[in-house]
C-alpha positions in Angstrom: 82.8 109.8 83.8 82.5 108.6 80.3 79.1 109.0 78.6 79.4 105.5 77.2 78.9 103.8 80.6 76.5 103.8 83.5 77.9 105.4 86.7 79.1 103.3 89.6 78.3 104.2 93.2 82.0 104.7 93.8 82.3 107.3 91.0 83.5 110.8 92.0 81.0 113.6 91.7 81.6 116.9 89.9 82.0 118.6 93.3 84.4 116.0 94.6 86.5 116.0 91.5 86.9 119.8 91.7 88.4 119.3 95.1 90.9 116.5 94.3 91.9 117.3 90.7 94.5 119.9 91.5 96.3 117.4 93.8 96.2 114.5 91.3 97.2 116.3 88.2 100.9 115.4 88.1 101.1 116.2 84.4 99.0 118.5 82.2 95.7 117.1 81.0 96.9 117.4 77.4 100.1 115.5 78.0 101.0 113.5 75.0 101.3 110.1 76.8 97.9 110.3 78.5 95.6 107.7 77.0 92.8 107.8 79.6 90.9 110.7 81.3 92.4 111.3 84.7 89.0 111.4 86.3 88.2 107.9 84.9 91.4 106.6 86.3 90.5 108.0 89.7 87.1 106.4 89.4 88.9 103.1 88.8 91.0 103.4 91.9 87.9 104.3 94.0 86.1 101.2 92.6 89.0 98.9 93.7 89.1 100.4 97.2 85.4 100.5 97.6 84.6 97.0 96.2 87.7 95.2 97.3 88.2 93.5 94.0 91.6 92.6 92.6 93.1 94.8 89.9 92.5 92.4 87.1 88.8 92.1 88.0 88.0 95.7 87.4 85.0 96.3 85.1 85.9 96.6 81.4 84.1 99.9 81.0 86.6 101.6 83.3 90.2 102.2 82.1 92.4 99.1 81.9 93.5 97.8 85.3 97.2 98.2 84.5 96.7 101.9 83.6 94.8 102.5 86.9 97.4 100.6 88.9 100.3 102.5 87.4 98.7 105.9 87.9 97.7 104.9 91.5 101.3 104.0 92.3 102.4 107.4 91.0 99.8 109.2 93.2 100.7 107.0 96.2 104.5 107.5 95.8 104.1 111.3 95.4 102.2 111.5 98.7 99.1 113.1 97.0 96.6 111.5 99.4 98.6 112.5 102.5 98.6 116.1 101.4 94.9 115.9 100.5 94.1 114.5 104.0 95.9 117.4 105.7 94.3 120.1 103.7 90.8 118.7 103.7 90.9 118.1 107.4 91.7 121.8 107.9 88.8 122.8 105.7 86.3 120.6 107.7 87.6 121.8 111.0 87.2 125.5 110.0 83.7 124.7 108.7 82.9 123.3 112.2 84.1 126.5 113.8 87.4 124.9 115.0 91.0 126.0 114.5 92.7 124.5 111.4 95.1 122.4 113.5 93.9 120.5 116.5 95.2 120.7 120.1 94.1 117.1 121.0 94.3 113.7 119.3 93.0 110.2 119.9 95.3 107.2 119.4 94.3 103.6 118.9 95.2 100.5 116.9 93.4 97.8 114.9 94.5 94.4 113.7 93.8 93.5 110.0 93.7 89.8 109.1 96.5 88.8 106.7 96.1 87.4 103.2 98.4 85.3 101.1 99.9 88.6 99.7 100.7 90.1 103.1 101.4 86.8 104.9 105.2 87.1 104.7 105.2 90.3 106.8 102.3 89.4 109.1 102.6 88.8 112.8 100.3 87.1 115.4 98.2 89.3 117.7 97.7 87.1 120.8 95.1 89.5 122.3 92.9 89.4 119.1 93.9 85.8 118.2 94.5 87.0 114.7 97.5 86.8 112.3 98.0 89.9 110.2 99.0 93.5 110.3 98.3 96.2 112.9 97.1 99.7 112.0 98.2 102.4 114.4 96.2 105.6 113.9 95.7 109.1 115.3 92.6 111.2 114.6 91.5 114.6 115.9 88.5 115.0 118.2 86.2 115.3 115.1 87.4 111.9 113.8 89.6 113.2 111.0 92.8 111.4 110.2 96.1 112.9 111.5 98.7 110.1 111.1 99.0 106.4 110.7 101.5 103.6 110.2 101.3 99.9 109.8 103.3 97.2 111.6 103.1 93.4 111.9 100.3 92.4 114.3 102.6 91.3 117.1 104.0 94.9 117.5 103.3 96.3 121.0 101.0 99.3 121.0 103.0 101.1 123.7 106.2 100.9 121.7 104.5 102.8 118.8 103.5 105.8 120.8 106.7 107.8 120.1 106.6 107.2 116.4 102.9 108.1 116.2 103.3 111.2 118.3 106.1 112.4 116.1 104.0 111.9 113.0 101.1 113.7 114.6 103.2 116.7 115.4 104.7 116.8 111.9 101.2 116.7 110.3 99.8 119.5 112.6 102.8 121.8 113.0 103.2 120.6 116.6 99.8 122.0 117.7 98.7 118.8 119.6 99.1 119.0 123.4 97.1 116.0 124.6 96.3 112.5 123.3 93.5 110.3 124.6 94.2 106.6 124.6 92.8 103.4 126.1 94.2 101.3 128.9 96.4 99.4 126.5 98.7 102.4 126.5 99.1 102.6 130.3 102.6 102.9 131.7 105.5 105.3 132.0 107.3 104.4 128.8 104.5 105.4 126.4 103.8 108.5 128.5 107.5 109.5 128.3 107.6 108.8 124.5 104.7 111.1 124.0 106.2 113.8 126.2 109.3 113.9 124.1 107.1 115.3 121.3 105.2 117.7 123.6 102.1 115.5 124.0 100.5 114.6 127.3 99.1 111.1 127.2 95.7 110.8 129.0 94.3 107.2 129.6 90.5 107.0 129.3 89.5 104.2 131.7 86.5 102.0 131.8 84.1 102.4 134.6 84.5 99.7 137.3 80.7 99.4 137.5 80.2 99.0 133.7 77.7 96.5 132.3 77.7 95.6 128.6 78.8 98.1 126.0 80.0 101.5 127.3 80.7 104.5 125.1 84.1 105.9 126.3 84.5 109.7 126.3 86.8 111.0 123.6 87.9 107.6 122.4 84.7 106.8 120.5 85.7 109.0 117.6 88.6 106.8 116.6 86.4 103.7 116.7 83.9 105.6 114.5 86.7 106.3 112.0 87.6 102.6 111.9 84.0 101.9 111.1 84.1 104.5 108.3 87.1 103.1 106.5 85.7 99.5 107.0 83.0 100.4 104.5 85.7 100.0 101.9 86.1 96.3 101.3 89.7 96.6 100.3 90.4 97.4 104.0 88.5 94.6 105.6 91.8 92.6 105.5 95.3 93.4 104.5 95.8 92.4 100.9 98.9 94.5 100.2 102.3 93.1 99.7 104.2 95.9 101.4 103.6 98.1 104.4 104.0 101.2 102.3 101.2 100.1 100.0 98.9 99.3 102.9 99.5 102.7 104.4 98.9 104.5 101.1 95.6 102.7 100.5 94.4 103.6 104.0 95.2 107.3 103.2 93.3 107.0 99.9 90.2 105.7 101.7 90.5 108.5 104.3 90.6 111.1 101.6 87.5 109.6 99.9 85.6 110.0 103.2 86.8 113.6 103.6 86.1 114.6 100.0 82.5 113.3 100.2 81.8 115.0 103.4 83.0 118.4 102.1 81.1 118.0 98.8 77.9 117.1 100.6 78.1 119.9 103.0 78.8 122.4 100.2 
């Protein structure tokens, strides 16, 4: 952080920066073309994700918006945040006394309302009565991100199981054996798609005698993760023009959560 400005709540701490800096330094710190400190550029990206503001509305005491945008695109296209998410997840699991890679996952989806920028690729989710994009996500049983992808909101959840299971096994080295899902994934087709990748699909059903809100076993961790990332106003809706950009910003938000948890526990 520059000594000339007051810190923002979204600023990275010294402990957090020590964790992420090795992954984000695509060039040497003394590279001739570098005009702004890399930490300040990362602070700018965190500000955009956390506050939900447009790039051009970034505060003037942070690096120029175009410098933050260009560097963010480099990080996103290089897969820096995906790699960070994988490594930090393993660290948190070992700190909790678990194996580095999980044997179980939880799958679910969430519909994000479209904006003028994302409207061209948006679909209509009849169940949620909402036009937008659908986020398909897998987390481990501690609520740490394993895999995700984004589709138009009219995409069927069952049809995405195979793609999501393949991504989960790629991220974990094929360690996942079972995936917990809600009743929206019931049927032989999603079960068969998961089995192709060595995962048994287990549907967690509502109690027939339920009244009001019921906390479902296993599945509540993915709902909690949705709540965590929703604290970032950039993710309240879908303001990205492309699916790749939407996915990348979701990974960036997940990394910010993981980094803060590790830094605080340390």
